[in-house]
C-alpha positions in Angstrom: 17.1 220.1 58.5 19.5 217.2 58.1 16.6 214.7 58.5 14.6 216.5 55.8 17.5 216.3 53.4 17.9 212.6 54.0 14.1 212.2 53.4 14.3 214.2 50.2 17.2 212.0 49.0 15.3 208.8 49.7 12.2 210.2 47.8 14.4 210.9 44.8 16.0 207.4 44.9 12.5 205.8 45.1 11.2 207.9 42.2 14.3 207.1 40.1 13.7 203.4 40.8 10.0 203.5 39.8 10.3 205.7 36.7 13.7 204.5 35.6 14.3 200.9 36.5 10.8 199.6 35.7 10.8 200.8 32.1 14.3 199.5 31.6 13.2 196.1 33.0 10.3 196.1 30.5 12.7 196.9 27.6 15.0 194.0 28.6 12.1 191.6 28.9 10.2 192.5 25.7 13.0 193.9 23.6 12.2 196.5 21.0 8.4 196.7 20.5 7.4 197.5 16.9 5.0 200.3 16.5 1.6 199.3 15.1 1.0 199.9 11.4 -2.7 201.0 11.3 -2.3 201.9 7.6 -1.5 198.2 6.8 1.1 199.4 4.3 2.2 195.9 3.3 -1.1 195.3 1.6 -1.1 196.1 -2.1 -4.7 197.3 -2.3 -6.3 200.7 -2.0 -9.0 201.6 0.6 -12.4 201.2 -1.1 -14.4 204.3 -1.8 -18.0 204.8 -2.6 -19.8 201.5 -3.0 -23.5 200.7 -3.3 -24.9 199.1 -0.2 -27.9 197.6 -2.0 -25.7 195.9 -4.5 -23.4 194.9 -1.7 -26.2 193.1 0.1 -26.9 191.1 -3.0 -23.3 190.2 -3.4 -23.0 189.3 0.3 -26.0 186.9 0.0 -24.5 185.3 -3.1 -20.9 185.0 -1.9 -20.7 185.2 1.9 -24.0 184.2 3.5 -23.4 180.4 3.2 -20.9 180.8 6.1 -21.5 184.2 7.7 -24.6 185.8 9.2 -25.5 189.5 9.7 -27.7 189.4 12.8 -28.2 193.1 12.7 -29.9 192.7 9.3 -31.8 189.5 10.1 -29.5 187.3 8.0 -28.5 183.9 9.4 -25.7 181.9 8.0 -26.6 179.1 5.6 -24.3 176.7 7.6 -25.2 175.9 11.2 -22.6 176.3 13.9 -21.8 172.6 14.4 -21.4 172.0 10.7 -19.1 175.0 10.4 -17.0 173.7 13.3 -16.7 170.3 11.7 -15.8 171.9 8.4 -13.4 174.6 9.5 -12.5 173.8 13.1 -13.5 177.4 13.9 -16.8 179.3 14.0 -17.2 181.8 11.1 -17.9 185.2 12.6 -21.1 187.1 12.4 -20.3 190.2 10.3 -22.8 192.6 11.8 -20.2 195.0 13.1 -17.1 194.0 11.2 -16.9 197.2 9.2 -17.0 199.2 12.4 -13.9 197.7 13.9 -11.8 196.5 11.0 -9.8 198.9 8.7 -11.6 199.0 5.4 -8.4 198.7 3.4 -7.6 195.6 5.4 -11.1 194.3 4.9 -10.9 194.7 1.2 -7.6 192.8 1.1 -9.0 190.2 3.4 -12.0 189.5 1.2 -9.7 189.0 -1.8 -7.1 186.9 -0.1 -7.6 186.1 3.7 -4.3 184.2 3.9 -2.2 187.1 2.8 -4.1 189.7 4.8 -4.0 187.8 8.0 -0.4 186.5 7.5 -1.8 183.0 8.3 -1.4 180.6 5.3 -3.7 178.1 7.1 -6.6 180.6 7.5 -9.8 178.7 7.0 -11.6 181.1 4.7 -10.9 180.6 1.0 -9.9 183.6 -1.3 -12.7 185.4 -3.0 -10.7 186.2 -6.2 -13.9 186.1 -8.3 -15.0 189.5 -6.8 -13.9 192.7 -8.5 -12.7 195.8 -6.7 -16.1 197.3 -7.3 -17.8 194.2 -5.8 -15.6 194.4 -2.7 -16.4 198.1 -2.3 -20.1 197.4 -2.5 -19.9 194.6 0.1 -18.0 196.9 2.5 -20.5 199.6 1.9 -23.3 197.2 2.9 -21.5 196.0 6.0 -20.8 199.6 6.9 -24.5 200.4 6.6 -25.5 197.8 9.1 -22.7 198.1 11.6 -23.3 199.5 15.1 -21.5 202.7 15.8 -19.2 203.4 18.8 -18.9 199.8 20.2 -17.5 199.4 23.7 -14.3 197.7 24.5 -16.1 194.6 25.7 -18.2 194.4 22.5 -15.1 194.6 20.4 -13.3 191.9 22.4 -16.4 189.6 21.9 -16.5 190.5 18.2 -12.8 190.2 17.4 -11.5 187.7 19.9 -14.5 185.7 21.2 -14.4 182.9 18.6 -11.0 181.7 20.0 -10.4 183.3 23.3 -12.3 183.1 26.6 -12.4 185.8 29.2 -13.6 183.7 32.2 -13.5 186.6 34.7 -16.1 188.3 32.6 -18.0 185.0 32.0 -17.1 185.1 28.3 -16.5 181.6 26.8 -14.9 181.0 23.4 -17.4 180.1 20.7 -15.2 177.4 19.3 -14.6 174.2 21.4 -11.1 173.7 22.7 -10.4 170.5 20.8 -11.3 172.2 17.5 -9.2 175.3 18.3 -6.2 173.0 19.1 -6.7 171.2 15.8 -6.9 174.6 13.9 -4.2 176.6 15.7 -2.0 173.9 17.2 -2.7 174.9 20.8 -5.6 176.4 22.8 -5.5 180.2 22.8 -5.0 181.7 26.2 -7.7 183.1 28.4 -7.6 187.0 28.3 -8.8 187.7 31.8 -5.5 189.0 33.1 -3.7 189.7 29.9 -3.9 193.4 30.6 -1.9 192.9 33.7 0.6 190.4 32.2 1.5 192.6 29.2 2.1 196.3 28.9 -0.1 198.5 26.7 2.5 199.0 24.0 3.1 195.3 23.6 -0.6 194.5 23.4 -1.3 197.2 20.8 1.6 196.0 18.7 0.6 192.3 19.1 -3.0 192.9 18.2 -2.0 194.9 15.2 0.3 192.2 14.0 0.8 189.0 16.2 4.0 188.2 14.3 5.6 191.3 15.9 5.3 190.0 19.4 5.4 186.2 18.7 7.0 185.2 15.4 5.5 182.0 14.1 2.3 182.3 16.0 -0.8 180.8 14.4 -3.0 183.7 15.5 -4.1 185.7 12.5 -3.8 189.4 12.0 -7.1 190.9 12.8 -6.9 194.2 10.9 -8.5 196.3 13.7 -8.5 200.1 13.4 -6.5 202.2 15.9 -9.6 203.1 17.8 -10.8 199.5 18.1 -7.3 198.4 19.2 -7.1 201.1 21.9 -10.6 200.2 23.2 -9.7 196.5 23.3 -6.4 197.1 25.2 -8.2 199.6 27.6 -10.9 197.0 28.3 -8.3 194.2 28.9 -6.4 196.5 31.2 -9.5 197.5 33.2 -10.8 193.9 33.7 -7.3 192.6 34.7 -7.2 195.1 37.6 -10.7 196.4 38.3 -9.9 198.0 41.6 -6.9 200.0 40.4 -8.6 203.4 40.5 -10.0 202.7 44.0 -6.5 201.6 45.2 -4.9 204.7 43.6 -7.4 207.0 45.3 -6.8 205.3 48.6 -3.0 205.6 48.1 -3.2 209.3 47.8 -4.9 209.5 51.2 -2.3 207.1 52.7 0.6 209.2 51.4 -1.1 212.4 52.7 -1.5 210.7 56.1 2.2 209.6 56.2 3.2 213.2 55.2 1.2 214.7 58.0 2.6 212.2 60.5 6.1 212.8 59.3 5.6 216.6 59.8 4.2 216.0 63.3 7.0 213.7 64.2 9.6 216.2 63.1 7.9 219.0 65.0 7.7 216.8 68.2 11.4 215.9 67.8 12.4 219.6 67.6 10.3 220.4 70.6 11.8 217.6 72.7 15.4 218.2 71.7 15.5 222.0 71.5 16.6 222.4 75.1 19.1 219.5 74.9 22.7 220.7 74.6 
């Protein structure tokens, strides 16, 4: 019984080390991680309601289509990719699915004043102050009508991150050339292949929600993703960073079971051998 007590003590110490020391180490490394604000409470606008998709398409064609396309509705941008890169140092995104992944309150604020919404004073898109609240609601209604429902984590990463970030392990290359990204942002954005392993879930969710929370002064703009889109993004980054984790965990259970059985047999053999020794 003495040996079993020692084993139990060791198990408790190991569990305390895993469940106690590791979280403490994370807290020391990252400090306090701010909770994501999916209500975007700093924006002084209201979430748009109603809206006429037909009028919204007309307004989109008049105000947005010179730079942005909507492939899902057969709309190509008026400016070709190379011209856009030369003009802005970054590729303007296709907006087919923007209303499915970006919070509509954020999207309304973004259309009116991109620099304020993204917290990036150098954001390339100019403010669209000429649009009324009704115009913005109509545009968002149109974008909502053409957006794909229930995008996967990979699709969201491509939509939200793929203009600036590569994910080489998944053969995803950034749309914008590196030299232009460096000119636009000051440095080349990191590849996201192992970001899910390098950073914990809470940090990634907070950073995506507002990059200034995790890296004050960063030139990465706030994206305005919804809670669902953010969680799918982080889950995808976590999965691709360690694709064999589930397989390894299943194998680990069998290994622990094997070790437990062998420990029991060893203990039984020890009792049998030593029971007649005085």
